[in-house]
C-alpha positions as CSV (number, residue, x, y, z in Angstrom):
1,M,56.0,84.2,54.2
2,S,53.5,83.0,56.7
3,A,52.1,79.5,56.4
4,P,48.8,79.3,54.5
5,R,45.6,78.7,56.5
6,R,44.0,76.1,54.4
7,A,40.6,74.5,53.9
8,L,40.0,71.5,51.6
9,I,36.9,72.0,49.6
10,V,35.4,68.7,48.2
11,I,33.1,69.7,45.3
12,D,30.2,67.5,44.2
13,A,31.8,64.1,44.7
14,Q,28.4,62.7,44.0
15,Q,27.1,59.5,42.3
16,E,26.0,61.6,39.3
17,Y,29.6,61.6,38.2
18,F,29.9,57.8,38.6
19,E,26.5,56.3,37.8
20,G,24.5,59.2,36.3
21,L,24.5,61.1,33.1
22,L,27.7,63.1,33.8
23,Q,30.2,60.2,34.3
24,I,33.8,61.6,34.5
25,Q,36.0,60.5,31.7
26,Y,39.4,61.9,32.5
27,P,41.3,61.3,34.7
28,A,39.8,57.9,35.3
29,R,37.0,58.4,37.8
30,D,38.1,55.7,40.2
31,E,41.6,57.2,40.2
32,S,40.4,60.7,40.9
33,L,38.1,59.4,43.6
34,A,41.0,57.7,45.3
35,R,43.0,61.0,45.2
36,I,40.0,62.9,46.7
37,A,39.8,60.4,49.5
38,E,43.6,60.6,50.0
39,A,43.4,64.4,50.2
40,M,40.6,64.2,52.8
41,D,42.6,61.7,54.9
42,A,45.7,64.0,54.7
43,A,43.7,67.0,55.7
44,E,42.2,65.3,58.7
45,Q,45.6,64.1,59.8
46,A,47.1,67.6,59.4
47,G,44.1,69.4,61.1
48,V,43.0,71.1,57.9
49,P,39.3,71.7,57.9
50,T,37.3,69.9,55.2
51,V,34.2,71.4,53.5
52,V,31.9,69.0,51.6
53,V,29.7,70.5,48.9
54,Q,26.8,68.8,47.0
55,H,25.1,70.3,43.9
56,Q,21.3,70.3,44.2
57,A,19.0,70.8,41.3
58,P,15.2,71.2,41.5
59,A,13.1,68.1,42.1
60,G,12.6,66.1,38.9
61,F,15.6,67.6,37.1
62,P,17.6,65.0,35.0
63,V,20.7,65.5,37.1
64,F,21.3,66.2,40.8
65,A,17.6,66.0,41.7
66,P,17.5,65.7,45.6
67,E,15.3,62.6,45.4
68,S,17.6,60.8,43.0
69,P,20.2,58.2,44.2
70,T,22.8,60.0,42.1
71,F,22.5,63.1,44.3
72,E,24.1,61.2,47.1
73,L,27.9,61.4,47.8
74,H,30.0,58.5,46.6
75,P,30.3,56.0,49.5
76,E,34.0,56.6,49.7
77,I,33.4,60.3,50.3
78,A,30.2,59.9,52.4
79,Q,32.0,58.0,55.1
80,R,34.7,60.7,55.3
81,A,32.1,63.5,55.1
82,E,30.8,62.6,58.5
83,S,33.8,64.4,60.1
84,A,33.7,67.4,57.8
85,A,33.9,70.8,59.4
86,H,31.2,72.2,57.2
87,R,28.7,70.9,54.6
88,F,26.2,72.6,52.3
89,T,24.4,72.4,49.0
90,K,24.7,74.8,46.1
91,S,22.7,75.5,43.0
92,Y,25.4,77.3,40.8
93,A,28.8,76.3,39.5
94,S,30.5,78.6,42.0
95,I,30.8,77.3,45.6
96,F,30.4,80.9,46.8
97,A,27.1,81.9,45.1
98,G,24.4,82.1,47.8
99,T,26.1,79.6,50.1
100,G,27.6,81.7,52.9
101,L,31.0,79.9,52.3
102,E,32.9,83.2,52.2
103,D,31.7,84.2,55.6
104,W,32.5,80.8,57.0
105,L,36.1,81.1,55.7
106,R,36.5,84.6,57.0
107,E,35.3,83.7,60.4
108,R,38.1,81.1,60.6
109,E,40.7,83.3,59.0
110,I,41.2,80.8,56.2
111,D,43.1,82.4,53.3
112,T,43.8,79.4,51.1
113,I,41.3,76.9,49.6
114,T,42.2,73.7,48.0
115,L,39.7,72.4,45.4
116,V,39.1,68.8,44.6
117,G,36.1,67.1,43.0
118,Y,34.0,67.7,39.9
119,M,33.8,68.9,37.3
120,T,37.0,70.5,36.1
121,N,35.1,72.2,33.3
122,N,32.3,73.6,35.4
123,C,32.3,73.9,39.2
124,V,36.1,73.8,39.7
125,L,36.6,76.4,37.0
126,G,33.6,78.6,38.2
127,S,34.7,78.4,41.8
128,T,38.3,79.3,41.0
129,A,37.2,82.4,39.0
130,A,34.8,83.4,41.8
131,A,37.5,83.2,44.4
132,E,39.7,85.8,42.7
133,P,37.8,89.0,43.7
134,L,37.5,87.6,47.2
135,G,41.3,87.7,47.6
136,L,41.5,84.0,48.4
137,T,44.5,81.9,47.3
138,V,43.4,78.8,45.4
139,E,45.0,75.4,44.9
140,V,43.6,72.8,42.6
141,L,44.7,69.1,42.7
142,S,44.8,68.0,39.1
143,D,44.6,64.3,39.8
144,A,41.7,64.7,42.3
145,T,39.4,66.5,39.8
146,G,37.9,65.3,36.5
147,A,36.3,66.3,33.2
148,I,33.8,65.0,30.7
149,D,33.8,64.8,26.9
150,I,32.2,68.0,25.5
151,V,30.3,68.3,22.2
152,N,28.0,71.2,21.4
153,S,27.2,73.7,18.7
154,A,30.5,75.6,19.3
155,G,32.7,72.6,18.9
156,S,33.9,69.5,20.7
157,A,36.8,68.4,22.9
158,P,37.7,65.1,24.5
159,A,37.8,65.0,28.3
160,Q,41.6,64.7,28.5
161,Q,42.0,67.8,26.3
162,V,39.4,69.7,28.4
163,H,41.1,68.7,31.7
164,E,44.7,69.4,30.7
165,T,43.8,72.7,29.0
166,I,41.9,74.0,31.9
167,M,44.6,73.0,34.4
168,A,47.1,74.9,32.3
169,V,44.8,77.9,32.1
170,L,44.2,77.9,35.8
171,N,47.8,77.6,36.7
172,S,48.7,80.5,34.4
173,N,46.8,83.0,36.5
174,W,44.3,81.9,39.1
175,T,45.6,79.0,41.0
176,A,48.5,76.8,42.0
177,V,47.8,73.5,40.2
178,T,49.5,70.5,41.8
179,T,49.1,66.8,42.5
180,T,47.6,65.3,45.7
181,S,51.0,63.9,46.7
182,A,52.8,67.3,46.3
183,W,49.9,69.0,48.2
184,T,50.1,66.5,51.0
185,D,53.8,67.2,51.4
186,A,53.1,71.0,51.4
187,V,50.4,70.6,54.1
188,T,52.7,68.5,56.2
189,S,55.5,71.1,56.0
190,G,53.2,74.1,56.1
191,D,54.5,75.5,52.9
192,A,52.6,77.5,50.3
193,L,52.3,76.3,46.7
194,A,53.2,78.6,43.9
195,G,51.3,78.8,40.6
196,D,52.7,80.3,37.5
197,N,51.7,83.7,36.1
198,L,50.1,84.9,32.9
199,I,53.0,86.9,31.6
200,E,55.5,84.1,31.7
201,S,53.0,81.6,30.5
202,A,52.3,83.8,27.5
203,A,56.0,84.3,26.8
204,R,56.6,80.6,26.9
205,G,53.6,80.1,24.6
206,R,55.0,82.6,22.2
207,D,58.4,81.0,22.2
208,L,56.8,77.6,21.5
209,T,54.9,79.1,18.6
210,V,58.1,80.5,17.1
211,L,59.9,77.2,17.6
212,D,57.1,75.3,15.9
213,A,57.1,77.7,13.0
214,N,60.8,77.1,12.4
């Protein structure tokens, strides 16, 4: 198996998630931020290109308005973004929709993208799903992403439940979910990371249901 040709994609590590209306609740935002910075440093050291993405809403919008201070990258990320291989803004959850990212990756023969940033329950999820028909391998660093508490007309869920559930869902089919530390080791060694699969995940879930019933 050939070594993966990776790019690290830093999604929306903006002040909106630290000082704005969408403050990350789980994992602790300062901890996930530290892991994002750690992944960027590891990527630079290993020669893995880093792509930095910022979400941009229309002017005057309550979140991500370009004139708002919460549109800006967190300072820890901003200082590292100066050496990024590619930067762009997006207006959808997916990092691919209308951004030209797919072409940029193809031109560099990158076959594996590693996602960090925010939010687990929106842009990480949407970007992972969008990568599937493109034939790209996806890795998600569970400790370098984060979720918010959700309450709406369909129900509610605390951020920890949201995050952990989505990580399990992603690892069951679409991605290899791992930690920043394990990913750094894989980058250093040039190894691929394996996710799980839907059939075995479903079988284990069935077995757990039977066990609980007994």
